[in-house]
Phi, psi and omega in degrees: 000140177296143181284351169260123197248344182233129177237149173241126179242114178280144183062045188263015184271348183201171172057223182299321181297316180294317179299321180291316179301317181290321178296318179295324175296319175299328180279357175107009178271145158281142190228126167260146178223149177254158176210158176256303174240173177079052179300321181299316179295319180296317179293330176295319177295318177301318178300321179289325175297314181293328178294339177273002179087014179248162174277142178231155181212129175253127182238121176285119184201116174279118181299340178279352178265113186301326180291315182286331179301324178271325186295333180296330176294312181298322179294321177298312181295318181296321184273318185258354169096342182190178173214129182239332182222131171246128173246109177277093183251330185302135179190161177227159178230129173236114182247152178157167179303144183309315185287347181261355181284126181277145176306330177293327175295318179300312181299314185294314181297315180290325177300314184280310191280338183240298183297317179300319178298314180299314184291321176295318180294317179300318179294320182293323183301332180291342183251340183286137176252188177306134185089000179293155184228137171238119178237124181245138179266116178258227181201147175299338181291345175287342178256326183215116176258106190275353182195177181285166174099001186250017188300310185291310182299315182296318178302316182294322181283328178294329179299333183291336177293314178297319179298317183296316180296319180293322176298319180302319179289316185289324186256354183299325180295342177265005180077023181254134178256156177221126181220160185238128177255132184244092178287150168269204177296123183236137184284099177227174179292339178279335182214069188291150181290351175246022180283176186294337181249012187294318183298320179295319179292319180299320182292340181278349180266153177288332182272349177070029179207167171281153170275174176247154175304324180296327179291323176291317181299327180296320178291318177300317179302316178299313181295333179278349188260175185292335182287347179259021184298338180255014178254117176203150183071018186260153171247117184242124182269138169229076196229011178065019181088019180302323183266001184289000000 
């Protein structure tokens, strides 16, 4: 069993978040996950975690709500007893021409993708001890923007690189690592491999295919584990060569 025993995965009811929650449970973690909508899906992931012999917890928390972004950490610690790994996975994407983006879109994307990550991380840092891990899910678009329409989303994901480097410096003295994972096109219900823009995304990768949530989860699992103890402040791509 891993010596870090409790993980919190935000946005863990589907896609990359669900795959990550299940992989961490397989690795021996008790896992809390947050969701905004889709209580049934969240409870389904918890059921699969429990079937692996681990404790699971589903917490309704909108990452764009500053109070809930932090409160989900406290609920995890109160229910599962501690916190050892935070995976900042919750995020949204709003794409479109620069001139068509509404200020409300700007507020919502930055609230979820940047402020929510910061507030959840700040709350988690108060509970993490030596060997603690913070893993944040960014995007390949922070390294390579292959076409128009990505200004807002890319800006929000690029901010996570600065946050990760600063966290590595601020928390390193406590033995806590912070790293950023940059997925490429991944086959999820939000971005299916048979969707209307899939062929264009597939063509941008060196491997000519979409990734799977499990492939991203495997990298997160490594960063959450003891073998990654000397990895911090890093940006690691799992993008099929999108940035090559």
